[in-house]
N, C-alpha and C positions, 0 to 999 in steps of 0.2 A: 871623979866622984859621980858625975852626971852619967857617964857610960855604965858604971857599975849599978847605979840606981835604975837605969832603964832596963838593964839585963835582969835585975831582981824583979822589977815590975812585970816583965814578960814571963819570967818563970812562974811567978805567982798567978798570973792570968791563965797560963796553960794548965797549971795544976787545978785551978778552980773550974775551968771548962771540962777537964777530963773527969773531975769528981761529979759535976752536974750531969754529964753524959752517962756515967755509971749508975748513978741514982735513978735517972730517967729510964734506962733500959731495965733495971731491976724492978722498978714499979710497973713498967709495961708488961714484963713477963708475969709478975705477980697478979696484975689485973686480968691478963688473958687467962691465966690458970684459974683464977677465981670465977671468971665468967663461965668457963667450960665446966668447972665443978658445980656451979649453980644450975646450969642447963642440964647436966647429967643427973643431978639429984632432984630436978623438978618433976612434976606429974607427967608432962609430955615425954621427958626422957625416960622415966620409969615405964610408961606405956609402950614406947618404941622398943625398949629392951625386952619387955615381955612378949611383944608381938614377934620380934626377931627370934626369940627363944622358942616360941610356939612353932613358928615356921621351920626352924631348924630341927626341932624334935619331930614334926610331921614328916619332913623329907627323910629323916633318918629311919623312921618307922616304915615309910613306903619302900625304901631301898631294902630294908631287912625283910619285909613281908614278900617283896618280889623275889628276893633270893631264896626264901624258904618255900614259896609256892609259885613256881614259874608258870604253871599252866593257868592259874587264875590271873596272874599278871598279864599273860599273853592274851587272854580273853578280853580283859579290860582294855588293853592297848588296841586290840582289833576293833572293839566297839567305838573307842574314841576315834580311831582312824577312819572307820566307816562313816561316823557322824560328820567328821571333817570333810570327807570326800562328798557326802550328800550336800553339805552346805555349799561346797564349791560348784557342784553341778546342779544346783537348784535352779530350775528355769524361771524366768520372769514373765511379766505381762507382754513385753515386746516379742518374745519368742512365740508365745501363744497366738498373738495377733498375726505374726508372719506365717505361722503354720495354718491358721484359719484361712487366710487369704490365698495361700498356695493350694489348699484343698479345694476352695471354691473355684479357683482357676482350673484345676484338674477336672473337676466335675463339669465346668462350663465347656470344656473342649469335647465332651462326649454328648451324643444324642440322648434325648430323654428316654428313648426306647432301650438304651444300653446301660445307662448309669444305674447304680444301686439305689433303690428307694430309701433304705435305711441311712446310707451315707448322705444322700441328697437332703433328706428331711432334717437330719441332725445339723448339717453344716448350714442350711438355710435358716434354721432357728437361731443358731449362734450369730450368723450375720445380721439377722433382724435385731437381736438384742444389742449387738455392737452399734448398729446404726441409731438405735434409740437411746444409746448411752446408759443402758441398764446392765452392761457386762462389767463385773467388778473382779478384782484380783486381791488375794491375801497371801502373804508369805509367812510360813511357819518356821523358817529357818532351814530345816532339812527337807521340807516339802512345800508345795504351793497349792492353792485352791483357786478355782474360778467359779464364781456363783453369780446368780442373777438378782438384780434389785428391782424394786417396784417403780422407782422414779430416777430420772437423770439427776446427777448432783447439781446441775445448774437451774433446776426447776424451782420456782418460788411459790409453789402451792402450799397451802396450810398442812395438808396431809403429808407432804414431803419434808416439811421443816419441823413439825411438832415431834418432840422427843417421846411423848407418851403414845404416839401412834406408830412409832418405829417398829420394825420387825424384831422380835426377840431372838436371842441366840439359839433357842431351842429349835427353831425352824430352819437353822442354817443347813443341817444335813439334807433337808428336802430341796434346798435351793442350789446345792453344789452341782456344777455342770461338768467339771473336769478336775483331775488331780495331776500335778506335776511332780515328778520324782525321778532322780537320777538322769536328769537331762531330757526327759520325755514327758509328753502329755498323753497319758495312757488311754483315756476314754476316746479322744479324737483319733488316735492312732488305730484303736480297735474298730471304730466306726468306719474308717477309711480303708479297712482291709477288704479286698475284692470290690473296690468301688466301681469297677467297670463291668460288673456282672449283675444283671437285672434278675432278681429272684422271682418276679412275677411271671416271667416267661416260662418257668419250669413247673408252675402250678397246675397247668392243664395238660401235662404230658400223660400219655397212656401208662397204666401201671407197670407194663413190662419195661418201658423206657425209664420210668422214674426209679425202678428198682436196680437199674444198671449202676455199677460202681464206676467212678472216674478212673482213668488209667493210672497205673502206678508211676512213681517218679522215674523208675528206670526206663519204662516204656516211653514216657514223655521225653526223656533225655535222648533216647535212641531215635525217636521220630524227628526231634529238633536237629540232631546231628545229620540225619539223612537229608533233611531239608537244606541245611547249610552246605552239605557237599554237592547238592544238585546245582548250586549256583557257581561252583568252581569251574575254571577253564579246563577243557579236556586236553590232556597232554599225552601224546603218543610217541613211543620210541620208533627208531628206524626199522627195527624188525617187524613191529606191528604194522607200519606203513607198507613195507614190502609184502607182508603176508596178505594184507587187505587188498593191495594191488593185484596179487596173484589170484586171489579169489574172484576179484572183479573181472580179470582177464578170462579165467576159466568159465565164469558165468556168461560172459559176452560171447565167447566161442561156442558155448552150448546153445545159446539163443540163436546165434547165426546159423548153426547146423540144423536146428529145428526149422528155421525159416526157409533154408534151402530145400530141405526135405518136403516142406509144405508146398513150395513152388513147383517142385518136381512132380509131386502127386497131382497138383492142379493142372499141369501141362499134359500129363497122361490122361 
């Protein structure tokens, strides 16, 4: 009787445990489903569904429009790609400072009588603004601007700190010194063109010489090629050497005959 009672008790306990587990799982599934339903039917869920629907519809319309008008789509893609390339190649203030110092070093290697006055004046003014702390930089995403300020940012003067005395944005175009675009600083590059030619030397030339045009590119290339060939080592073949030796021998024999004839005439 005791064994049967213990067996019955164990079976009853197992059945109760399995029943409790089934009810707990069912309640968990029901609670999870109810939470998802509440979240889906809430305002945030409705807003997210609307946003995803709008994006889906916009993407579908963009694909359909690109398929119907390929030329317009290619133009838009080209513009977006160009803007992206400009953003990647947009120069920063470090590149401008490096280019400025390099230009100043190039001009410093030349004599004042040779360097260009336009290049030297522009570079010297930029270097002075840099030394005074008045050279500023602004990035516009696809391009960059370098402009001059009235004061150094570390100055504690009232005129430099008062917001009512600051320079308005309307005067910014007059203060712009250079523009960076597509990996270049265009104004500084244009000022440094022919930096080793002093224009003042050619102002007092006679009218005939001033009216002379510079040589063409083909003529300059031909002269440079001849100059480069003049520095090459002379190479002679065996035939040329023998021919030159024969000419020297004939010339020496001719000179010897003339000398003998001269001596004979002198003796007579």
